[in-house]
C-alpha positions as CSV (number, residue, x, y, z in Angstrom):
1,D,44.3,-12.7,-11.9
2,S,44.0,-10.3,-14.7
3,A,47.0,-7.9,-15.1
4,D,44.7,-5.3,-16.8
5,A,45.1,-2.1,-14.9
6,T,41.5,-1.1,-15.5
7,V,40.2,-4.1,-13.4
8,P,41.1,-2.7,-9.9
9,R,40.1,0.9,-11.0
10,E,36.6,-0.2,-12.2
11,L,36.1,-2.3,-9.0
12,A,37.2,0.6,-6.9
13,A,34.8,2.9,-8.5
14,R,31.7,0.7,-8.9
15,I,31.6,-1.7,-6.0
16,P,30.7,1.1,-3.6
17,E,27.6,1.9,-5.7
18,L,26.2,-1.5,-5.1
19,V,27.1,-1.5,-1.5
20,L,25.4,1.8,-1.1
21,H,22.1,0.3,-2.4
22,Y,22.4,-2.5,0.3
23,L,23.1,0.0,3.1
24,T,20.1,2.2,2.3
25,R,17.9,-0.9,2.8
26,L,18.9,-1.0,6.5
27,P,16.3,0.4,9.1
28,A,16.2,4.1,9.5
29,T,17.8,3.8,13.0
30,T,21.0,2.7,11.4
31,E,23.9,5.1,11.5
32,F,27.0,4.8,9.3
33,L,30.7,5.4,10.0
34,V,32.9,5.6,7.0
35,A,36.6,5.3,8.1
36,G,39.2,6.1,5.5
37,P,39.1,7.3,2.0
38,D,35.9,8.6,0.5
39,F,34.7,6.5,-2.4
40,G,32.1,8.9,-3.5
41,A,29.0,6.6,-3.4
42,F,29.1,6.4,0.5
43,G,28.7,10.2,0.7
44,R,25.1,9.8,-0.5
45,L,24.1,7.8,2.7
46,P,21.4,9.4,4.5
47,E,22.2,12.9,5.8
48,G,22.4,13.1,9.5
49,R,23.2,9.4,9.8
50,L,26.6,9.4,8.1
51,H,29.9,10.1,10.0
52,R,33.2,10.3,8.3
53,R,36.6,9.8,9.7
54,P,39.0,10.2,6.6
55,R,42.0,10.4,8.9
56,Y,42.7,8.9,12.4
57,G,45.4,7.5,14.5
58,A,45.9,4.0,15.7
59,R,44.3,4.6,19.0
60,E,41.4,6.4,17.6
61,Y,40.8,3.7,15.1
62,L,40.4,1.1,17.8
63,D,38.1,3.4,19.7
64,L,35.9,3.8,16.6
65,L,35.9,0.1,16.0
66,G,35.0,-0.7,19.6
67,A,32.2,1.8,19.5
68,A,30.6,0.3,16.4
69,D,27.7,-2.2,16.5
70,A,29.1,-4.1,13.5
71,V,31.8,-3.9,10.9
72,L,31.4,-4.4,7.1
73,A,34.4,-5.3,5.1
74,L,34.9,-5.7,1.3
75,S,38.0,-7.6,1.5
76,L,39.6,-10.8,2.9
77,P,41.7,-10.6,4.8
78,S,40.6,-7.5,6.5
79,F,42.4,-5.7,9.3
80,A,39.0,-4.3,10.5
81,L,37.6,-7.9,10.8
82,E,40.7,-9.1,12.6
83,R,40.6,-6.3,15.1
84,A,36.8,-6.6,15.4
85,V,37.5,-10.1,17.0
86,W,39.5,-8.5,19.7
87,T,37.3,-5.6,20.3
88,D,34.3,-8.1,20.3
89,V,32.3,-6.6,17.5
90,P,30.6,-8.7,14.8
91,G,31.7,-8.5,11.3
92,V,30.3,-9.1,7.8
93,A,32.7,-9.8,4.9
94,V,31.2,-9.3,1.3
95,V,33.3,-10.5,-1.6
96,N,32.7,-11.8,-5.2
97,G,33.3,-15.4,-5.9
98,F,32.0,-15.4,-9.5
99,D,34.0,-14.6,-12.7
100,L,31.3,-13.4,-15.1
101,A,33.5,-13.5,-18.3
102,D,31.6,-16.3,-19.9
103,D,28.4,-18.3,-19.9
104,N,30.0,-20.9,-17.4
105,G,30.4,-18.0,-14.9
106,V,26.9,-16.8,-15.2
107,E,25.6,-20.3,-14.8
108,R,27.6,-20.8,-11.6
109,L,26.1,-17.5,-10.3
110,H,22.6,-18.5,-11.1
111,A,23.0,-22.0,-9.6
112,A,24.4,-20.5,-6.4
113,I,22.0,-17.6,-5.8
114,G,19.4,-17.8,-8.5
115,E,18.6,-14.8,-10.8
116,P,20.1,-11.6,-9.5
117,S,17.8,-8.9,-8.1
118,P,16.6,-6.1,-10.5
119,A,19.0,-3.8,-8.7
120,V,22.0,-6.1,-9.1
121,R,21.0,-6.9,-12.8
122,S,20.9,-3.2,-13.6
123,W,24.3,-2.7,-11.9
124,L,25.9,-5.6,-13.8
125,D,24.4,-4.3,-17.1
126,A,26.1,-0.9,-16.5
127,Y,29.5,-2.6,-15.5
128,P,32.0,-2.1,-18.4
129,G,32.9,-5.6,-19.4
130,P,32.7,-8.8,-17.4
131,L,32.8,-8.6,-13.6
132,P,35.8,-10.4,-12.1
133,S,35.8,-12.3,-9.0
134,Y,37.7,-10.9,-6.0
135,Q,38.7,-11.7,-2.5
136,T,40.5,-8.4,-1.7
137,W,38.7,-5.4,-3.2
138,P,39.7,-3.9,-5.5
139,M,43.0,-5.7,-6.2
140,R,41.4,-9.2,-6.4
141,W,44.4,-11.3,-5.1
142,N,42.3,-14.6,-5.4
143,D,45.3,-16.8,-5.9
144,L,46.8,-15.5,-2.7
145,V,43.8,-15.4,-0.4
146,R,41.6,-18.4,-1.3
147,P,44.1,-21.0,-0.3
148,T,44.6,-19.3,3.1
149,W,41.0,-18.8,3.6
150,S,39.7,-22.4,2.9
151,G,39.2,-24.1,6.2
152,N,40.4,-21.1,8.3
153,P,38.7,-21.0,11.7
154,F,38.8,-17.2,11.5
155,A,36.0,-17.5,9.0
156,A,33.6,-18.6,11.7
157,T,33.9,-15.4,13.6
158,M,32.0,-13.4,10.9
159,V,29.2,-13.6,8.4
160,H,30.4,-14.2,4.8
161,E,28.2,-13.3,1.9
162,E,28.3,-12.9,-1.9
163,I,28.1,-9.3,-3.0
164,L,25.8,-10.2,-5.9
165,D,23.2,-11.8,-3.6
166,E,21.2,-8.8,-2.6
167,E,18.8,-10.6,-0.3
168,S,21.5,-12.5,1.6
169,V,23.8,-9.4,2.1
170,S,20.9,-7.2,3.1
171,T,19.4,-9.8,5.5
172,A,22.9,-10.5,7.0
173,L,23.6,-6.8,7.5
174,E,20.3,-6.3,9.4
175,A,20.7,-9.5,11.4
176,V,24.2,-8.7,12.6
177,L,22.9,-5.3,13.7
178,Y,19.6,-6.0,15.2
179,D,19.1,-9.8,15.8
180,E,20.2,-10.6,19.2
181,S,20.4,-14.4,18.6
182,V,22.8,-13.8,15.6
183,R,24.9,-11.4,17.6
184,T,25.0,-13.9,20.5
185,E,26.1,-16.7,18.1
186,L,28.8,-14.6,16.6
187,A,30.0,-13.5,20.0
188,E,30.4,-17.0,21.1
189,A,32.3,-17.8,17.9
190,R,34.7,-14.8,18.5
191,A,35.2,-16.0,22.1
192,G,36.0,-19.5,20.9
193,Y,38.5,-18.2,18.3
194,R,40.2,-16.0,21.0
195,R,40.5,-19.1,23.3
196,A,42.0,-21.1,20.5
197,L,44.5,-18.5,19.8
198,A,45.4,-18.2,23.5
199,A,46.1,-22.0,23.6
200,L,48.6,-21.8,20.8
201,P,52.3,-22.1,21.7
202,A,54.5,-19.2,21.8
203,T,55.7,-18.0,18.5
204,I,59.3,-18.9,19.1
205,E,58.3,-22.3,20.4
206,A,56.2,-22.9,17.2
207,F,59.1,-21.7,15.1
208,H,61.4,-24.2,16.7
209,Q,58.9,-27.1,16.4
210,V,58.6,-26.4,12.6
211,A,62.4,-26.0,12.2
212,S,63.0,-29.4,14.1
213,V,60.5,-31.2,11.8
214,H,62.7,-30.0,8.9
215,G,65.9,-31.0,10.6
216,L,67.1,-27.4,11.3
217,T,68.8,-26.7,14.6
218,F,69.9,-23.4,16.2
């Protein structure tokens, strides 16, 4: 990951602009809750359908999450997505898997999603420098997150999309909110994940099992 301090700053400032474009494509019945810091762009969501909670306690946070129809997160891992499993709310994770620092990165992007939409192309053209990949917006943390995410059953509890794929992100957001077959499928995945967690041994038991494998005794 780049140590350049401008990388997280530019990601923090500019990613919400692209997300805003996707959110405004949702049906006019959609209402938006922005919990936490105001990143500027989200304040331009349709008036009357935007609800802000810049500050909240732990209990209120869970109440807000449980009252939502879906959760959108720009980071993996995400506390909101983790809690959404337990409050039985579907989630969408949107990250960027493509480093666009050279022609190879651009070719990988085109091979995966085709030519970016006009809106995404315009956004990329305005981005100052090459767009970096990231798993945890805006700090990136690719080397830390990618190994833990690969093959992780938690991934099955949500929809996962690439932020530069406008049609896939827009379609996923609308489906998670309004398509009952998609909502049912995700609900079943969340329930299966909760059952799998409940079947795990107690933490202390698991710790002792791992310790014994390595010849440690207590």
